[in-house]
Biotite code that builds the C-alpha atoms (Angstrom):
import biotite.structure as struc

atoms = struc.array([
    struc.Atom([-1.111, -33.188, 16.248], chain_id="A", res_id=1, res_name="UNK", atom_name="CA", element="C"),
    struc.Atom([-2.590, -35.537, 18.934], chain_id="A", res_id=2, res_name="UNK", atom_name="CA", element="C"),
    struc.Atom([0.748, -37.557, 18.899], chain_id="A", res_id=3, res_name="UNK", atom_name="CA", element="C"),
    struc.Atom([2.995, -36.143, 21.288], chain_id="A", res_id=4, res_name="UNK", atom_name="CA", element="C"),
    struc.Atom([5.941, -38.223, 19.546], chain_id="A", res_id=5, res_name="UNK", atom_name="CA", element="C"),
    struc.Atom([4.811, -36.632, 16.110], chain_id="A", res_id=6, res_name="UNK", atom_name="CA", element="C"),
    struc.Atom([4.724, -33.422, 17.418], chain_id="A", res_id=7, res_name="UNK", atom_name="CA", element="C"),
    struc.Atom([8.336, -33.799, 19.014], chain_id="A", res_id=8, res_name="UNK", atom_name="CA", element="C"),
    struc.Atom([9.816, -35.012, 15.577], chain_id="A", res_id=9, res_name="UNK", atom_name="CA", element="C"),
    struc.Atom([8.057, -31.969, 13.856], chain_id="A", res_id=10, res_name="UNK", atom_name="CA", element="C"),
    struc.Atom([9.126, -29.639, 16.355], chain_id="A", res_id=11, res_name="UNK", atom_name="CA", element="C"),
    struc.Atom([12.483, -30.897, 16.400], chain_id="A", res_id=12, res_name="UNK", atom_name="CA", element="C"),
    struc.Atom([13.275, -30.865, 12.748], chain_id="A", res_id=13, res_name="UNK", atom_name="CA", element="C"),
    struc.Atom([11.853, -26.973, 12.932], chain_id="A", res_id=14, res_name="UNK", atom_name="CA", element="C"),
    struc.Atom([14.774, -26.493, 15.305], chain_id="A", res_id=15, res_name="UNK", atom_name="CA", element="C"),
    struc.Atom([17.480, -28.095, 13.009], chain_id="A", res_id=16, res_name="UNK", atom_name="CA", element="C"),
    struc.Atom([16.141, -25.972, 10.071], chain_id="A", res_id=17, res_name="UNK", atom_name="CA", element="C"),
    struc.Atom([16.046, -22.755, 12.310], chain_id="A", res_id=18, res_name="UNK", atom_name="CA", element="C"),
    struc.Atom([19.456, -23.785, 13.483], chain_id="A", res_id=19, res_name="UNK", atom_name="CA", element="C"),
    struc.Atom([21.023, -21.957, 10.874], chain_id="A", res_id=20, res_name="UNK", atom_name="CA", element="C"),
    struc.Atom([22.799, -18.850, 12.591], chain_id="A", res_id=21, res_name="UNK", atom_name="CA", element="C"),
    struc.Atom([21.387, -16.265, 10.014], chain_id="A", res_id=22, res_name="UNK", atom_name="CA", element="C"),
    struc.Atom([17.859, -17.763, 10.161], chain_id="A", res_id=23, res_name="UNK", atom_name="CA", element="C"),
    struc.Atom([18.155, -18.111, 13.738], chain_id="A", res_id=24, res_name="UNK", atom_name="CA", element="C"),
    struc.Atom([19.089, -14.525, 14.336], chain_id="A", res_id=25, res_name="UNK", atom_name="CA", element="C"),
    struc.Atom([16.399, -12.970, 12.537], chain_id="A", res_id=26, res_name="UNK", atom_name="CA", element="C"),
    struc.Atom([13.899, -15.164, 14.329], chain_id="A", res_id=27, res_name="UNK", atom_name="CA", element="C"),
    struc.Atom([15.190, -15.728, 17.743], chain_id="A", res_id=28, res_name="UNK", atom_name="CA", element="C"),
    struc.Atom([12.005, -15.370, 19.598], chain_id="A", res_id=29, res_name="UNK", atom_name="CA", element="C"),
    struc.Atom([10.366, -18.062, 17.429], chain_id="A", res_id=30, res_name="UNK", atom_name="CA", element="C"),
    struc.Atom([13.127, -20.208, 17.232], chain_id="A", res_id=31, res_name="UNK", atom_name="CA", element="C"),
    struc.Atom([13.153, -20.122, 21.341], chain_id="A", res_id=32, res_name="UNK", atom_name="CA", element="C"),
    struc.Atom([9.458, -20.827, 21.322], chain_id="A", res_id=33, res_name="UNK", atom_name="CA", element="C"),
    struc.Atom([9.921, -23.961, 19.303], chain_id="A", res_id=34, res_name="UNK", atom_name="CA", element="C"),
    struc.Atom([13.017, -25.179, 21.291], chain_id="A", res_id=35, res_name="UNK", atom_name="CA", element="C"),
    struc.Atom([11.097, -24.694, 24.459], chain_id="A", res_id=36, res_name="UNK", atom_name="CA", element="C"),
    struc.Atom([8.264, -26.757, 23.088], chain_id="A", res_id=37, res_name="UNK", atom_name="CA", element="C"),
    struc.Atom([10.733, -29.425, 21.960], chain_id="A", res_id=38, res_name="UNK", atom_name="CA", element="C"),
    struc.Atom([12.045, -29.461, 25.425], chain_id="A", res_id=39, res_name="UNK", atom_name="CA", element="C"),
    struc.Atom([8.799, -29.977, 26.778], chain_id="A", res_id=40, res_name="UNK", atom_name="CA", element="C"),
    struc.Atom([7.918, -32.712, 24.553], chain_id="A", res_id=41, res_name="UNK", atom_name="CA", element="C"),
    struc.Atom([11.353, -34.520, 25.076], chain_id="A", res_id=42, res_name="UNK", atom_name="CA", element="C"),
    struc.Atom([10.560, -34.312, 28.677], chain_id="A", res_id=43, res_name="UNK", atom_name="CA", element="C"),
    struc.Atom([7.050, -35.883, 28.371], chain_id="A", res_id=44, res_name="UNK", atom_name="CA", element="C"),
    struc.Atom([8.623, -38.516, 26.086], chain_id="A", res_id=45, res_name="UNK", atom_name="CA", element="C"),
    struc.Atom([11.564, -39.099, 28.563], chain_id="A", res_id=46, res_name="UNK", atom_name="CA", element="C"),
    struc.Atom([13.813, -38.466, 25.442], chain_id="A", res_id=47, res_name="UNK", atom_name="CA", element="C"),
    struc.Atom([16.978, -37.390, 27.585], chain_id="A", res_id=48, res_name="UNK", atom_name="CA", element="C"),
    struc.Atom([18.900, -36.884, 24.415], chain_id="A", res_id=49, res_name="UNK", atom_name="CA", element="C"),
    struc.Atom([16.197, -34.392, 22.891], chain_id="A", res_id=50, res_name="UNK", atom_name="CA", element="C"),
    struc.Atom([16.226, -32.697, 26.365], chain_id="A", res_id=51, res_name="UNK", atom_name="CA", element="C"),
    struc.Atom([20.085, -32.029, 26.268], chain_id="A", res_id=52, res_name="UNK", atom_name="CA", element="C"),
    struc.Atom([20.063, -30.834, 22.688], chain_id="A", res_id=53, res_name="UNK", atom_name="CA", element="C"),
    struc.Atom([17.086, -28.462, 23.551], chain_id="A", res_id=54, res_name="UNK", atom_name="CA", element="C"),
    struc.Atom([19.083, -27.133, 26.404], chain_id="A", res_id=55, res_name="UNK", atom_name="CA", element="C"),
    struc.Atom([22.059, -26.443, 24.158], chain_id="A", res_id=56, res_name="UNK", atom_name="CA", element="C"),
    struc.Atom([19.854, -24.735, 21.658], chain_id="A", res_id=57, res_name="UNK", atom_name="CA", element="C"),
    struc.Atom([18.349, -22.670, 24.254], chain_id="A", res_id=58, res_name="UNK", atom_name="CA", element="C"),
    struc.Atom([21.910, -21.727, 25.671], chain_id="A", res_id=59, res_name="UNK", atom_name="CA", element="C"),
    struc.Atom([23.215, -20.499, 22.191], chain_id="A", res_id=60, res_name="UNK", atom_name="CA", element="C"),
    struc.Atom([20.163, -18.669, 21.480], chain_id="A", res_id=61, res_name="UNK", atom_name="CA", element="C"),
    struc.Atom([20.497, -16.835, 24.956], chain_id="A", res_id=62, res_name="UNK", atom_name="CA", element="C"),
    struc.Atom([24.131, -16.424, 24.160], chain_id="A", res_id=63, res_name="UNK", atom_name="CA", element="C"),
    struc.Atom([23.132, -14.713, 20.959], chain_id="A", res_id=64, res_name="UNK", atom_name="CA", element="C"),
    struc.Atom([20.966, -12.137, 22.678], chain_id="A", res_id=65, res_name="UNK", atom_name="CA", element="C"),
    struc.Atom([23.642, -11.315, 25.122], chain_id="A", res_id=66, res_name="UNK", atom_name="CA", element="C"),
    struc.Atom([21.750, -13.149, 28.091], chain_id="A", res_id=67, res_name="UNK", atom_name="CA", element="C"),
    struc.Atom([24.815, -15.044, 29.536], chain_id="A", res_id=68, res_name="UNK", atom_name="CA", element="C"),
    struc.Atom([23.214, -15.825, 32.834], chain_id="A", res_id=69, res_name="UNK", atom_name="CA", element="C"),
    struc.Atom([20.574, -17.792, 31.258], chain_id="A", res_id=70, res_name="UNK", atom_name="CA", element="C"),
    struc.Atom([22.726, -19.401, 28.712], chain_id="A", res_id=71, res_name="UNK", atom_name="CA", element="C"),
    struc.Atom([24.905, -20.808, 31.482], chain_id="A", res_id=72, res_name="UNK", atom_name="CA", element="C"),
    struc.Atom([21.979, -22.235, 33.203], chain_id="A", res_id=73, res_name="UNK", atom_name="CA", element="C"),
    struc.Atom([20.987, -23.984, 29.742], chain_id="A", res_id=74, res_name="UNK", atom_name="CA", element="C"),
    struc.Atom([24.409, -25.313, 29.167], chain_id="A", res_id=75, res_name="UNK", atom_name="CA", element="C"),
    struc.Atom([24.952, -26.485, 32.761], chain_id="A", res_id=76, res_name="UNK", atom_name="CA", element="C"),
    struc.Atom([21.718, -28.548, 32.432], chain_id="A", res_id=77, res_name="UNK", atom_name="CA", element="C"),
    struc.Atom([22.797, -29.974, 29.237], chain_id="A", res_id=78, res_name="UNK", atom_name="CA", element="C"),
    struc.Atom([26.023, -31.300, 30.982], chain_id="A", res_id=79, res_name="UNK", atom_name="CA", element="C"),
    struc.Atom([24.015, -32.756, 33.625], chain_id="A", res_id=80, res_name="UNK", atom_name="CA", element="C"),
    struc.Atom([21.887, -34.767, 31.556], chain_id="A", res_id=81, res_name="UNK", atom_name="CA", element="C"),
    struc.Atom([24.821, -35.713, 29.116], chain_id="A", res_id=82, res_name="UNK", atom_name="CA", element="C"),
    struc.Atom([26.468, -37.047, 32.341], chain_id="A", res_id=83, res_name="UNK", atom_name="CA", element="C"),
    struc.Atom([23.586, -39.237, 33.312], chain_id="A", res_id=84, res_name="UNK", atom_name="CA", element="C"),
    struc.Atom([23.056, -40.200, 29.668], chain_id="A", res_id=85, res_name="UNK", atom_name="CA", element="C"),
    struc.Atom([26.966, -41.063, 29.171], chain_id="A", res_id=86, res_name="UNK", atom_name="CA", element="C"),
    struc.Atom([26.739, -38.898, 25.845], chain_id="A", res_id=87, res_name="UNK", atom_name="CA", element="C"),
    struc.Atom([30.413, -37.625, 25.962], chain_id="A", res_id=88, res_name="UNK", atom_name="CA", element="C"),
    struc.Atom([29.931, -35.570, 22.629], chain_id="A", res_id=89, res_name="UNK", atom_name="CA", element="C"),
    struc.Atom([27.130, -33.459, 23.919], chain_id="A", res_id=90, res_name="UNK", atom_name="CA", element="C"),
    struc.Atom([28.822, -33.347, 27.439], chain_id="A", res_id=91, res_name="UNK", atom_name="CA", element="C"),
    struc.Atom([31.937, -31.914, 25.643], chain_id="A", res_id=92, res_name="UNK", atom_name="CA", element="C"),
    struc.Atom([29.987, -29.386, 23.660], chain_id="A", res_id=93, res_name="UNK", atom_name="CA", element="C"),
    struc.Atom([28.154, -28.106, 26.735], chain_id="A", res_id=94, res_name="UNK", atom_name="CA", element="C"),
    struc.Atom([31.231, -27.817, 28.863], chain_id="A", res_id=95, res_name="UNK", atom_name="CA", element="C"),
    struc.Atom([32.912, -25.584, 26.157], chain_id="A", res_id=96, res_name="UNK", atom_name="CA", element="C"),
    struc.Atom([29.694, -23.581, 25.733], chain_id="A", res_id=97, res_name="UNK", atom_name="CA", element="C"),
    struc.Atom([29.380, -23.188, 29.302], chain_id="A", res_id=98, res_name="UNK", atom_name="CA", element="C"),
    struc.Atom([33.009, -22.110, 30.013], chain_id="A", res_id=99, res_name="UNK", atom_name="CA", element="C"),
    struc.Atom([32.413, -19.359, 27.075], chain_id="A", res_id=100, res_name="UNK", atom_name="CA", element="C"),
    struc.Atom([29.108, -18.040, 28.256], chain_id="A", res_id=101, res_name="UNK", atom_name="CA", element="C"),
    struc.Atom([30.305, -17.859, 31.959], chain_id="A", res_id=102, res_name="UNK", atom_name="CA", element="C"),
    struc.Atom([33.477, -16.141, 30.786], chain_id="A", res_id=103, res_name="UNK", atom_name="CA", element="C"),
    struc.Atom([31.367, -13.575, 28.841], chain_id="A", res_id=104, res_name="UNK", atom_name="CA", element="C"),
    struc.Atom([29.042, -13.055, 31.878], chain_id="A", res_id=105, res_name="UNK", atom_name="CA", element="C"),
    struc.Atom([32.107, -12.365, 34.171], chain_id="A", res_id=106, res_name="UNK", atom_name="CA", element="C"),
    struc.Atom([33.698, -10.308, 31.701], chain_id="A", res_id=107, res_name="UNK", atom_name="CA", element="C"),
    struc.Atom([30.879, -8.124, 31.401], chain_id="A", res_id=108, res_name="UNK", atom_name="CA", element="C"),
    struc.Atom([30.684, -7.584, 35.164], chain_id="A", res_id=109, res_name="UNK", atom_name="CA", element="C"),
    struc.Atom([34.185, -6.970, 35.445], chain_id="A", res_id=110, res_name="UNK", atom_name="CA", element="C"),
    struc.Atom([34.158, -4.185, 32.795], chain_id="A", res_id=111, res_name="UNK", atom_name="CA", element="C"),
    struc.Atom([31.139, -2.664, 34.569], chain_id="A", res_id=112, res_name="UNK", atom_name="CA", element="C"),
    struc.Atom([33.236, -2.643, 38.030], chain_id="A", res_id=113, res_name="UNK", atom_name="CA", element="C"),
    struc.Atom([36.131, -0.778, 36.010], chain_id="A", res_id=114, res_name="UNK", atom_name="CA", element="C"),
    struc.Atom([33.933, 1.843, 34.441], chain_id="A", res_id=115, res_name="UNK", atom_name="CA", element="C"),
])
């Protein structure tokens, strides 16, 4: 466990296994903890693709929890990193997820104002 790269690979693999939606819903808090640690390790290793992937996963976790404000922030960070790295696929996924989370955030506010 003294190898940052080794930790990153191990935790990243846990995130992939935990990416199964049924599993993730049952263990959202643990999943979030693993993804946040993976983000830290990716940042330490300067692994930008890992960072963008972690932000997408965190955005999805927060979306499942109904925390659209946090999820939009995570998707936005993933978009920015993918723009910097030229990763079109991740950028597209982050943009779509950002749009959906942002719409949900505004929808909830709109309904609250109506009621």
